[in-house]
N, C-alpha and C positions, 0 to 999 in steps of 0.2 A: 129317198132310199139310200142316198150317199151319205147323209147326216147319221141315220141309224147304224150304218156299218162303221163308221168312224167312232161313234159314241160307244158301242158295246166293247171293243177292246180297251178303252179308256176306263170304263165302269169296271171290267174284270181286272185290270191293273190295280185300281183303287181298292177294290175289295179284298184282292190278294195280299196288298201292303197291310190294310187295317187287320187282318187275320194273322198275319205274320209277325206284327209290330211287337205284340208281347213276349214271344219267345226271342227276339233280338235284345228287348229291354232287359231281360233277366240278367244280362252280363253288366248292366249299368252301375251295379253297386258291389261289383266284386271286390274282394280282398286280396291283395298281393297277386293278381291274375288268376286265381282260382273262381272259375263261374260255375256256378252250380245252376243245372239245366231246371226246366219248368217240370215239376212232378204233380201228377194227379193220382189218387188211390181210392177205391172203395173201402178199405180198411183203414183203422187208424193205425198210426205208427206205434212200435212198443213205447215202454216208458222209456225214458232217456238212461243212458248209461252213467255210473258215477266215475268221474274222472278227476284226479289229482291235479289242482292248480299250482304251477310253480310260483315262485316269489317274483313280483313284478316292480317295476319303478313306475307307479300310476301316472306320472306326468308325461312319460315317453312310451309305455308299452300297455297292452290291454290283452285279456284273456279273451279268445272267442271260443264259447262252448261247442262241443260237439254236437251232431244232430244225427237223425235218420235220414240216409239217401234211399233211392228206390231204383231198382233195376230189375227188368224181366219179372215185374211184379213182387220182388222180393225186397225186403228192407235191408240195408247193411249201414253199420255205424261208420260215421265220418268223425275221427278224432278233433278235439278241439286243439286249438293252437295258440301261442303267443305272436302277436302281431304289433308294429308301430303305430301309435297313435299319431294321426295327422296334425293333431291341435291339441293343446292341453284341456280344452274345454269341449272336444269332440265326445260324443256319447255313441255307442254302438248298441243298436236294435237288433237283438239275436234273430237268427232263422228259427223259423217254428212252421210246423204243420196246424193248418186251420181247417175246422168243421165247416162245411157248407150243406145245403140241402141236396147237392148231388154227390157228395162224399169228402174227401180230403185234398188240400191243395198245399203245397209248399210255398211258402214265402221266404225268400233269401234275406239273410241278415245285411244290415246297412249302416252307413254312419248317419247320424242326425245332427 
């Protein structure tokens, strides 16, 4: 009986960590400390808004396009911005909403 009592708290702790891990990992690819949360929606996001891109030095800067955020089941626009390129060969994979069987989920942008 003592083994079962010890094993249950460990199992619950491991399950909690597995469930919480994706929420903590959303910040692993943040840009200049802006961390986008994990979002899900039953509805698709609106079409992207047009943004004017400033002139850049492509060796040292990159344009991060804007995207639709989600708060209280309402979409809001997060404006694009210029950030420093960490390496001349670094490639930015832009944030986007992805359709799944269960609805839509947000994938945060990250460097490749």
